[in-house]
C-alpha positions as CSV (number, residue, x, y, z in Angstrom):
1,A,51.8,67.9,46.0
2,P,50.5,68.3,42.5
3,E,51.8,64.9,41.5
4,T,50.8,62.4,44.2
5,A,52.3,59.5,42.4
6,A,55.7,61.1,42.8
7,A,55.0,62.4,46.3
8,W,54.0,59.2,48.0
9,P,57.3,57.3,47.5
10,R,59.2,60.3,49.0
11,F,56.9,60.5,51.9
12,V,57.2,56.7,52.5
13,W,61.0,56.9,52.5
14,L,61.0,59.8,54.9
15,A,58.6,57.9,57.2
16,I,60.8,54.8,57.1
17,G,63.9,57.0,57.9
18,V,62.2,58.6,60.9
19,I,60.9,55.2,62.2
20,A,64.4,53.6,61.7
21,A,66.1,56.5,63.5
22,V,63.7,56.2,66.5
23,I,64.2,52.4,66.7
24,I,68.0,52.7,66.5
25,A,68.1,55.5,69.1
26,F,65.9,53.8,71.7
27,G,67.3,50.3,70.8
28,G,70.8,51.6,71.5
29,R,69.6,52.7,75.0
30,V,67.9,49.4,75.7
31,G,70.1,46.9,73.9
32,G,73.4,48.6,74.5
33,T,76.0,48.7,71.7
34,N,75.0,45.5,70.0
35,L,72.2,47.0,68.0
36,L,74.3,49.9,67.0
37,G,77.1,47.6,66.0
38,W,74.9,45.5,63.8
39,T,73.3,48.6,62.3
40,C,76.7,49.9,61.3
41,I,77.7,46.6,59.8
42,G,74.5,46.7,57.8
43,A,75.6,50.1,56.6
44,L,78.9,48.6,55.4
45,F,77.1,45.9,53.4
46,L,74.8,48.5,52.0
47,A,77.8,50.6,50.9
48,A,79.3,47.6,49.2
49,G,75.9,47.0,47.5
50,V,75.8,50.6,46.2
51,T,79.3,50.2,44.8
52,V,78.5,47.0,43.0
53,Y,75.2,48.4,41.6
54,F,76.9,51.6,40.4
55,A,79.8,49.7,38.8
56,L,77.5,47.3,37.0
57,S,74.9,49.8,35.8
58,H,76.8,53.0,35.1
59,D,77.4,54.0,31.5
60,W,81.1,54.7,31.5
61,F,81.2,55.5,27.7
62,D,78.9,58.5,28.1
63,A,81.0,61.5,27.4
64,S,79.4,63.4,30.3
65,A,79.9,60.5,32.8
66,G,83.6,61.2,33.6
67,K,85.2,64.2,35.2
68,F,88.7,62.6,35.6
69,A,90.2,60.7,32.7
70,P,91.9,57.9,34.7
71,I,88.7,57.2,36.6
72,Q,86.6,57.1,33.5
73,E,89.1,54.8,31.8
74,A,89.0,52.4,34.8
75,G,85.2,52.5,34.5
76,R,85.3,51.7,30.8
77,M,87.5,48.6,31.6
78,I,84.9,47.5,34.1
79,Q,82.1,48.0,31.6
80,L,84.0,45.9,29.0
81,Y,84.3,42.9,31.3
82,R,81.2,43.2,33.5
83,P,78.3,40.8,32.9
84,S,75.4,41.9,30.7
85,L,72.7,42.5,33.2
86,A,69.5,44.4,33.0
87,F,69.1,47.0,35.7
88,P,65.9,49.1,36.3
89,D,67.9,52.3,36.5
90,D,71.3,53.9,36.6
91,I,72.4,55.6,39.8
92,N,73.6,59.1,39.3
93,A,77.3,59.4,40.3
94,N,76.6,62.2,42.8
95,V,73.8,60.3,44.4
96,A,76.0,57.2,44.7
97,G,78.9,59.3,46.0
98,G,76.7,61.0,48.6
99,A,75.3,57.6,49.8
100,L,78.8,56.1,50.1
101,A,80.1,59.2,51.9
102,A,77.4,58.8,54.5
103,L,77.5,55.0,54.8
104,L,81.3,54.4,54.9
105,P,81.9,56.2,58.3
106,L,79.1,54.2,59.9
107,G,80.6,51.0,58.3
108,F,84.0,51.8,59.7
109,A,82.4,52.2,63.1
110,G,80.9,48.8,62.7
111,L,84.2,47.3,61.7
112,L,85.8,48.7,64.9
113,W,83.0,47.4,67.0
114,A,83.3,43.9,65.4
115,A,87.1,43.9,66.0
116,S,86.8,45.0,69.7
117,R,87.7,42.3,72.2
118,D,86.0,44.1,75.1
119,R,82.5,43.9,73.8
120,P,80.1,41.4,75.2
121,G,79.7,38.2,73.1
122,A,83.0,38.8,71.2
123,L,83.8,36.0,68.8
124,P,86.7,33.6,69.2
125,F,89.9,35.1,67.8
126,V,90.2,32.9,64.6
127,L,86.5,33.5,63.7
128,A,86.8,37.2,64.6
129,F,89.8,37.5,62.3
130,F,88.0,36.1,59.3
131,V,84.9,38.3,60.0
132,G,87.2,41.3,60.3
133,V,88.9,40.5,57.0
134,I,85.5,40.3,55.2
135,L,84.3,43.5,56.7
136,L,87.6,45.2,55.8
137,L,87.2,44.0,52.2
138,L,83.7,45.5,52.1
139,L,85.1,48.8,53.4
140,I,87.8,48.8,50.7
141,A,85.1,48.1,48.1
142,G,83.1,51.0,49.3
143,L,86.1,53.3,49.2
144,L,86.8,52.2,45.6
145,G,83.2,52.9,44.7
146,L,83.5,56.4,46.2
147,V,86.6,57.0,44.0
148,L,84.8,55.6,40.9
149,T,81.9,58.1,41.4
150,A,84.3,61.0,40.8
151,S,81.9,63.1,42.9
152,R,84.0,66.0,44.2
153,G,81.2,66.9,46.6
154,A,81.2,63.4,48.1
155,W,85.1,63.5,48.3
156,L,84.9,66.9,50.0
157,G,82.2,65.7,52.4
158,T,84.2,62.6,53.3
159,A,87.3,64.7,54.0
160,A,85.2,67.0,56.2
161,G,83.7,64.0,57.9
162,I,87.2,62.7,58.7
163,V,88.1,66.0,60.2
164,V,85.0,66.2,62.4
165,G,85.3,62.6,63.4
166,A,88.9,63.3,64.5
167,I,87.6,66.3,66.6
168,V,85.0,64.1,68.2
169,Y,87.5,61.4,68.9
170,S,89.9,63.8,70.6
171,R,87.0,65.4,72.4
172,A,86.2,62.1,74.0
173,K,89.6,62.0,75.7
174,R,89.0,65.2,77.6
175,K,86.5,65.1,80.4
176,A,86.7,68.9,81.2
177,W,85.9,70.1,77.7
178,P,84.0,73.4,78.2
179,V,80.5,73.8,76.8
180,W,81.3,77.1,75.2
181,L,83.9,75.4,73.0
182,D,81.3,73.0,71.7
183,I,79.0,75.9,70.9
184,I,81.8,77.7,69.1
185,L,82.6,74.6,67.0
186,L,79.0,74.2,66.0
187,V,78.6,77.9,65.1
188,V,81.8,77.8,63.1
189,A,80.8,74.6,61.2
190,F,77.3,75.9,60.2
191,G,78.7,79.4,59.7
192,A,81.1,78.1,57.1
193,L,78.4,76.3,55.2
194,V,76.2,79.5,55.2
195,A,79.2,81.6,54.2
196,V,80.0,79.4,51.2
197,F,76.3,79.4,50.1
198,W,76.0,83.2,50.5
199,A,79.2,83.8,48.5
200,A,78.0,81.5,45.8
201,V,74.7,83.3,45.4
202,F,75.7,86.9,46.0
203,V,79.5,87.3,45.2
204,P,80.1,87.7,41.5
205,G,82.6,85.2,40.1
206,F,82.5,82.9,43.1
207,D,80.2,80.5,41.3
208,R,83.0,79.4,38.9
209,Y,84.5,77.4,41.8
210,L,81.3,75.4,42.1
211,G,81.1,74.0,38.6
212,S,78.0,73.4,36.6
213,V,75.1,70.9,36.9
214,G,74.3,68.8,33.8
215,A,70.8,68.9,32.6
216,A,68.5,68.1,29.7
217,G,69.6,68.6,26.1
218,G,73.3,68.3,26.8
219,S,73.4,71.9,28.2
220,A,74.4,72.8,31.7
221,I,73.4,75.3,34.4
222,G,75.7,76.8,37.0
223,R,75.1,75.7,40.6
224,A,74.9,79.3,41.8
225,Q,72.4,80.2,39.1
226,L,70.3,77.2,40.0
227,W,70.4,78.1,43.7
228,R,69.2,81.6,43.0
229,E,66.3,80.2,41.0
230,M,65.5,77.7,43.8
231,L,65.7,80.5,46.4
232,A,63.0,82.3,44.4
233,L,60.8,79.2,44.4
234,A,61.3,78.8,48.2
235,G,60.2,82.4,48.6
236,D,57.1,81.8,46.6
237,Y,56.1,78.7,48.7
238,P,57.5,79.5,52.2
239,F,55.0,77.5,54.3
240,T,54.1,74.4,52.3
241,G,56.7,74.2,49.5
242,V,55.9,73.1,46.0
243,G,55.2,69.6,47.1
244,F,57.2,66.4,47.1
245,G,58.4,65.4,43.7
246,A,57.3,68.7,42.1
247,T,60.7,70.5,41.8
248,M,61.2,69.9,38.1
249,M,57.9,71.4,36.8
250,A,57.8,74.2,39.3
251,H,61.3,75.2,38.4
252,A,60.6,75.0,34.7
253,S,57.3,76.8,34.9
254,Y,58.1,79.6,37.2
255,A,61.9,80.1,37.0
256,L,62.6,79.2,33.3
257,L,59.1,80.0,31.9
258,T,59.0,76.8,29.9
259,H,56.7,73.8,29.9
260,V,59.7,71.4,29.5
261,G,61.1,69.9,32.6
262,Y,64.8,70.7,33.1
263,I,66.2,69.5,36.5
264,T,64.8,67.5,39.4
265,H,66.9,68.6,42.3
266,A,68.3,71.9,43.7
267,H,71.7,70.3,44.2
268,N,71.6,71.6,47.7
269,L,70.0,69.5,50.5
270,F,68.8,72.5,52.5
271,L,67.3,74.3,49.5
272,Q,65.7,71.1,48.3
273,I,63.9,70.7,51.6
274,A,62.8,74.4,51.6
275,V,61.6,74.2,48.0
276,E,59.6,70.9,48.3
277,A,58.5,71.0,52.0
278,G,58.7,74.7,53.0
279,L,60.7,76.6,55.6
280,P,59.1,74.9,58.6
281,A,60.5,71.6,57.3
282,L,63.9,73.2,56.8
283,L,63.9,74.5,60.4
284,A,62.9,71.0,61.6
285,F,65.8,69.4,59.7
286,L,68.3,71.9,61.0
287,A,67.0,71.2,64.6
288,L,67.5,67.5,64.0
289,L,71.1,68.1,62.9
290,L,71.9,70.4,65.8
291,V,70.4,68.1,68.4
292,A,72.3,65.1,66.9
293,L,75.6,66.9,66.8
294,W,75.1,68.4,70.2
295,G,74.4,65.0,71.7
296,I,77.5,63.5,70.0
297,M,79.8,66.2,71.3
298,R,78.3,66.4,74.8
299,A,77.9,62.7,75.4
300,P,81.2,62.3,77.4
301,V,80.4,65.2,79.8
302,Q,76.8,63.9,80.3
303,L,77.9,60.4,80.9
304,F,80.5,61.3,83.5
305,A,78.0,63.7,85.2
306,R,75.5,60.8,85.4
307,V,77.9,58.4,87.1
308,R,80.0,60.9,89.0
309,R,78.8,59.3,92.3
310,G,79.6,55.8,90.9
311,P,82.6,54.1,89.5
312,V,84.5,56.2,87.0
313,R,85.8,53.0,85.3
314,Q,82.2,52.1,84.3
315,A,81.8,55.4,82.5
316,Q,85.1,55.0,80.8
317,R,84.2,51.5,79.6
318,I,80.9,52.7,78.2
319,L,82.7,55.6,76.5
320,R,85.2,53.3,74.9
321,A,82.5,51.0,73.7
322,R,80.4,53.7,72.1
323,L,83.1,56.0,70.9
324,P,83.3,54.4,67.4
325,F,79.5,55.0,66.9
326,R,79.8,58.7,68.0
327,V,82.7,59.2,65.7
328,G,81.0,57.4,62.8
329,A,77.7,59.3,63.2
330,A,79.5,62.7,63.4
331,A,81.5,61.9,60.2
332,A,78.5,60.6,58.4
333,L,76.3,63.6,59.2
334,T,79.1,65.9,58.2
335,A,79.7,64.1,54.9
336,L,76.0,64.2,54.1
337,V,75.6,67.9,54.9
338,V,78.8,69.1,53.2
339,H,78.1,67.0,50.1
């Protein structure tokens, strides 16, 4: 990376994410559903925190801040009555929307886990009721925050996550689900993403459905045009990428032929990984996604196969206890990828 000061924070966040994923995965195996449940409740609190920060720091009177008049008007009312606090930075609406789209399905899974009466160490009914009300209010706050972001990508990702979550839920009710059907679902899901991207880049006129990306100087650049330019950058640095945090100057210098930075992100997660970290990193990320989704979809079959010589009721109990986490994880991953 040419700018190590910008690269190190990204590397640290990536390392923290990988370490957290490993701890949660193996902790879920050793500690059962409790660690998963508390992790998902933590995601719910984090979603509420993102909502509060976004509502208190966002400039709702900026002309470019609103895409829908009623939402922007509601935001202006919040800005008129919110306390005057100094925040280090404003969260971009699309960033906040993407975070909420990924966190809320996990938070919903945590809510279902907390409300379950079958889990070990369940709270007394009265206390569980008040805890459930608090968690439900946090979930509603996160949903309101998702609406306030007016991020169409986050809304679309959330809708896609709900659909995939419903498929995973219905999948869990069928023990004899054939493996070829799981393969078809994964191929169709990733094929749809690739088809939309290919149409945006190569089909004339399709890019008008994607809208534009705001940038410096009040001007804007179309998403499809930006993706074409980022594809060229990824082709120039296929093995190493341009380096973490170097997208802005590499894009400005080699795509726009200017010394003035223009935009910091490809507005496409897969392209961003390819541009900054290279094609091997993109393949690794795709492998992580495929392995995660495959594990989520095949978990019921694997579990029943593992206990086929033991009591079936034990497998059914484990499936019921962990089903909210599988549904929430599938919905969160889908929301993230689609957005």
